[in-house]
Structures are given as C-alpha cells and as structure tokens.
C-alpha positions as CSV (number, residue, x, y, z in Angstrom):
1,M,-0.2,3.5,18.0
2,L,-2.8,3.8,15.1
3,G,-2.5,8.0,15.4
4,M,-4.2,10.3,17.0
5,A,-7.6,11.0,17.3
6,T,-10.4,14.0,18.8
7,V,-13.4,14.0,21.3
8,K,-15.9,16.0,21.0
9,L,-18.7,15.3,24.4
10,E,-22.2,17.6,24.3
11,G,-23.9,16.8,27.2
12,E,-24.2,12.9,27.3
13,N,-23.4,12.9,23.4
14,V,-19.6,12.1,22.4
15,A,-18.1,11.8,19.0
16,I,-14.3,10.5,18.5
17,V,-13.0,10.4,15.0
18,S,-9.4,9.6,14.3
19,T,-7.3,12.8,13.2
20,E,-4.3,11.2,11.6
21,G,-2.4,7.9,11.4
22,N,-2.7,5.2,9.2
23,A,-6.6,3.8,10.4
24,E,-9.1,5.1,10.2
25,I,-11.5,5.0,13.4
26,N,-14.4,7.1,14.4
27,F,-17.1,6.7,17.4
28,N,-20.9,8.4,18.1
29,G,-23.0,7.2,20.6
30,T,-23.3,8.3,24.8
31,Y,-21.4,9.0,27.9
32,T,-23.2,8.3,30.7
33,Q,-21.4,7.8,34.7
34,G,-17.9,6.9,32.3
35,R,-19.6,4.2,30.5
36,L,-19.6,4.2,26.6
37,S,-21.9,2.7,24.1
38,G,-23.1,3.4,20.5
39,Q,-21.7,2.3,17.1
40,L,-17.7,2.4,16.2
41,G,-16.6,2.3,12.7
42,I,-13.0,1.1,11.6
43,A,-12.2,1.6,8.2
44,G,-15.7,0.5,6.0
45,F,-17.0,-2.0,9.2
46,N,-19.2,-0.7,12.1
47,T,-20.7,-2.4,14.8
48,K,-22.3,-1.5,17.8
49,C,-19.7,-1.2,21.1
50,E,-19.1,-0.3,24.5
51,G,-16.7,0.9,26.6
52,A,-15.8,2.8,29.6
53,A,-14.0,6.4,29.6
54,L,-11.2,6.7,32.4
55,P,-9.2,10.4,32.6
56,D,-6.1,9.0,31.0
57,K,-7.5,5.7,28.8
58,I,-10.5,5.3,26.8
59,S,-11.7,1.5,25.6
60,F,-14.2,-0.2,23.7
61,S,-14.9,-3.9,23.1
62,F,-16.9,-5.1,20.2
63,Q,-17.8,-8.2,18.6
64,S,-20.2,-8.4,15.2
65,L,-21.1,-11.6,13.0
66,T,-19.9,-11.5,9.4
67,S,-20.7,-13.1,6.2
68,D,-16.7,-14.6,6.6
69,G,-17.4,-15.3,10.6
70,I,-17.5,-13.1,13.8
71,V,-15.0,-10.0,14.1
72,R,-14.2,-9.3,18.3
73,G,-11.7,-6.8,19.3
74,T,-10.9,-3.8,22.2
75,V,-9.6,-0.5,20.8
76,V,-8.1,1.5,23.4
77,F,-7.4,5.2,22.8
78,Q,-4.8,6.3,25.2
79,R,-4.0,9.9,26.0
80,L,-0.5,11.5,26.2
81,A,0.6,14.0,28.5
82,L,2.6,16.5,26.0
83,K,5.3,18.4,27.6
84,P,5.7,21.8,26.7
85,K,8.0,23.2,24.2
86,R,11.1,25.1,25.9
87,Q,12.2,28.0,23.7
C-alpha cells in the first residue's frame, strides 16, 4: 500500500493527489465515459497516461522513454470501504 489519495471531479476535469504514504503520486486530466486520460506524476517523473475508473477502482497505465531507457507501469487506486466506528 502506497498511501491515500484525494480525488476531485469537476465536469470532465479530474485531479488525484496523494495525501499520505511514502510515494508522491498525482494525476491531472479528463474523465469521459469511464475513461481517463492525462498526465501522471510519480515523485519527480511525469508522463502521459490512460486508464479507467470504476466505482471501486481507478487504474492507469503509462510508458515513457527516459535517458536511462523505457519506463512502463500501472498504478491502481483501490477504494476501501470504511466501517463506521462504534462509540
């Protein structure tokens, strides 16, 4: 588990920013009919990406050429169902 993230959706524009954990991850882009497209940032690395959003999961795939070679991967945000605390 990398941490927690906040998701903000305004019309077709979506922003996702990590709020806790060891890795800094952010996404800015568009959401249309379940598909995501935009820029993904992981620590100091930025790349174009595409993905999908479901009620319980958001998934991105990316591939980019760097000076060290090709970087490719998948980032998944899983929604956790939180149970109310008993008092």
